[in-house]
N, C-alpha and C positions, 0 to 999 in steps of 0.2 A: 215280659209275660208270656204265656202259651196260647197258640191260638187253636182253634177248635179241633182242628186236623191233629196237633201235638197231643191234646189230651186224649183224644181217642187212642194214639198211638202209646200213650203213657199206659193206658189200661190194658190195652193189646200184650205189652211189655210186660205189665202184672201178671196178667193172665199165662202167658209163656212162660214165665219164671218158674210159675207154681207147677206147669206141665213137665217141663225140665227137670225139676227137685222129684217131682213124683217118679219121673222114668226112672232116674240115677237110682231112687230108692230100692228100686227091685232090685238093684245089684248089689249098691255099695251101702251096708246096714248102719245106720247111726250118722254120725260126723256130719250133722246137719250145718254147723255152725260153718264148719271147712267148707262142703259145698256150697254154701252161700257166699261166703268170701272168694273162691276161687271164680264163680260165675260174675260177681260184681266186678274183678278184676277184667275178665273178659268184656264184658258189656261197656267197661270204662278204657279200653284199648290199653291195659295194661297188664305186666307181668305177675307171678306170685310164686314165693317161694315156701316150699311143704317142708317143716321139719318134723320129722320122729323119727321114732326107733323103727326096725325092719318088721311086718308083717301087718301094718296099721291100715294097708290098702291104699297108699299113695299112689302106687303104678296103676292099679287097677282104675282108681277115681279119675286119673287123667284119660287112661283109654275107654271108659264109661262115658266122660263127657263129650271127648271126640267122635264117636258113635252117636249120641244123641243129637250134637250140634253139627251133624253130617259134614265134619271138615275133614280132609287130609291131617294125617297125624304121623310122626315120626317119632323114634325111642333112640335117645342115644346114650349109651351106658358109660359114664365117664370113667375112666381107667387111669392111671399115670402114665402110661405110653401113649394116649391119644394125644395126636397130633392137631393143628389147627386144619389143615386140609382135608384130616377125616371129617370134619364140621361142613365146612364150606363147600368144599370141593377143590379140584385142581385141573391145572390145563394139561392135556398129553397131546401126543404128536400122534396124528391121524395117518390113514393110508394114503391120504391125498399130500401128506407133509405138509401139513397146516396144522397148527395147534389149536383145539377145540376145548372149551370149559366144560367140564364133567360137574352136574351139578351136583352137593352133596346133601345130607338129610335135612340139613336147616330150612333148604327150598319145599316148607310145608306150612301147613296153618298153624298147627299144634306141634310143638317141639316138646316133647317130657325129656328133659335133662335130667338123666338119673344119677345121685350122686355125685352132684355138682363140685363137691369139695374133695373129691377124690382124685382130678387132674390139675396139672400144674399150672402158674397164674397165664402162662403163654397160650395154654389152649384155653382157659377160662376166657382169656381177652377175645378170643375169635367169636365169642357171643356179643361181645359188648356192642360193638356197631351194628349189629342184627338187631338187638333189642333196643337200640335208641333209635338209628336210623331208619330200619325197616329195609336195611340192603347190606349188601357186604360188597368189598372190592378185592379183586382177585386178577395178579396181573395186571396191576393197572385200570383195570375197567371194573365199573360201576355195574353191580347185578341186583335188580329190585325183587325182594321177598314178594310170595303171593299175601294177598290180603284177604280176610284179615290175619296178623300175624301173632301168636303169644309164643311165650318161654315158660313153661310150668316145671320149676326145678325142686328135686326132692333132693335133702341132705338129711343125713344119720347124726344127730348131737351127742353118742356116746361113744362112738370110736372115734378116736383121736389120731390115732396112730397110722402113719401114711396117708394124711389128707393134709390139704392145703386151703386154711379158711380164704373164704372170698376177700376180696379188697374191697374198701367201703365203696368205692366209685362204684362198683360192680353190684354192689349190695344196695346199692342207691335207687339203682335202676329196676329193683322189683317193688312194685305199688305195695305187694301184700307180704308180709312174711307170717304164717300161719303154721299155729302148732296143734300137731296132733296129739290127742291123748289116748290110752287105753279105752275099748268098749266097756260099758256098764255088763253086770252081768247077765241081765236081758237081751242085750244085744248081741253077747258072744254067744250067746244059746241058740239064737235065731239065724247069727254066722254060721257057726259050726252045721247046724239043721240045715241049712241051706248049700251048702258045700261040701257034704260028704254024702251026697244022691247023685241021681242021674237027672236030677231038675235041670233043663235049661231055659235061660231066661231071652225071650226076643225083644230088642228095643227098639220103640219106635224113633223114625227121625223128625226131631219136632223143629228145628229151624237151620235154615242154611246159611252162607256166606254172606251173600247179600244182605240175607235180613239182619243179620248181626251188625252190618255195617250201617243197616239204616238205624237200629237201637242206639249204636255208638254216637251217631251225629244228634239223635233224640236227647240225649245225654247233655250233649254239649248244650241244646236248646233251652234247658230247664233253667228257668232263672232262680237266683240266689238273693235274699235279701242282705241288708248292709249289714247286719248285725250278727249273721251267720258266718257271713265272709271276714268280718273282725273274729271273730270267736276262733276261726279256724287258723288265722293269722298269728294272733294272739297265742293261741296254745303250741303253735310251734315255737313261736318266739320264746315262751317260757322254759323250754327244754336247752337253751343256750346258757352255759354260767357264765357270769362275768357281764351279762348285757341287765339293759334296766328291767326289762320282764321277766327275768331270771328270779325264781323262789329259792328262799335259805336254803333248801332241802337239796336243788340242782348245784347250787354254787359249792355246796359242801361233797354231793356225791359222784359227778358228772364233769367228765374231761372233753367232751363234743356233744353238741347236741345236734338238733336234724336240721337240713338246710331248705332253701325255698320249694325244693319239688315236693316235700312234706304238705306244706300248706297246700299246692296245686294239688295232689292227691287226696288230701283231707275233703277239699270243695269236691272233687269229681267223685269219691267214693261216697260223700254225703247224696248227692245229686241222685246218684245210680242206687243207692239204699232206699231212698225215698220214693222211687219211680218203682222198684221190685216190690215195696211195699204197700203201692196203691196209692203214693202221695204225689200231689204235682209240683212240689216245691219243698226243697230239706229245710229242716230246722236244726237246733243245737242236739237233740237228741241223735239226729241221725251221723253227723258229725262225729259224736261222742261214740256211737255204735261202730265206727270204723278205725276210730283213733289207736286202738291199742295194735292191732295189724299192722297198721301204716308207719307207727313211732317204732314201734320195737326194734328193728334192725337199724335205727339211725341215731340211737343214742350210745354214746359209750361209755360206761361207768369207768370210776377210776378204783385204784387199790382199795382204799378206804370201804368202798361200797361192796366189793367182792369180799373182802374181810369180815364184813359185818351180815353179809348174805344176803343183802339188800336187793331184788329183782329189777330188772329192767320195768316188767311189768306192774310191780308195786309202784315204780316213782311216777309211771304213768295214770296209774289209776289215781295216786294223790294230785295230779295235777289236774284231774277230769273234776 
């Protein structure tokens, strides 16, 4: 159960979330669902993968969020020749003839991993420990990353030449896989109007690192009823072909389903979705609201599904 202080804190999170969205909306036009998903992943202490064609403000969105949240921000442009040391840092021989560790760009609160699928698996793996353990190991020494720590990665879905698809193990580390769509005519009109003049937008700092960590602990304290918990675990179980919970459609069209981490993220995401919506406990609708972005990259279709043009999103909607 929530105590009186927690109830006040949930109300504060609800208001803070609205303030952050309003501030981001001064720069990023439209993409409300995308902004909401990214913020939920941050307050849930998760990472987010943004997938969309060039020019949909993926980089601008991450930079704007970092400014509004008053967090340190580094952008890493992933290229085929990027090395692990370029991300985590390396040891150099100092003037005193002792080795010292020079921190790489990963030592920041928010990391924008731009076009993460453009670099080989060895370099992609350099982020794996950072994402999971919130630390990196260099020359046998462990270095703790600053808190809070988030990786917001972008990926271009249409260019496949010269790219390296993310391994399933690394994809599983991302809480959300969020698709960005083209803006509507009215939104694009506003975008062009706002970006082809001399107008400058001053963003307010809404929240700092210490407050974000407080809200992250608050999300963990939010209670979940047994029926919501069972719904989340059952939903994940339904995605696994050959198991007792699998539907005939899943058995027919899916090679691999989601693992236990999906169940954990469904519950955490539902808690956060409820809190930012002004509710003190999540219900089944909150689980459904975050399910598609959480399950999208954890379900592997077979050749039959691809041949029949059956998308992962359609499979998830049928489960819901």
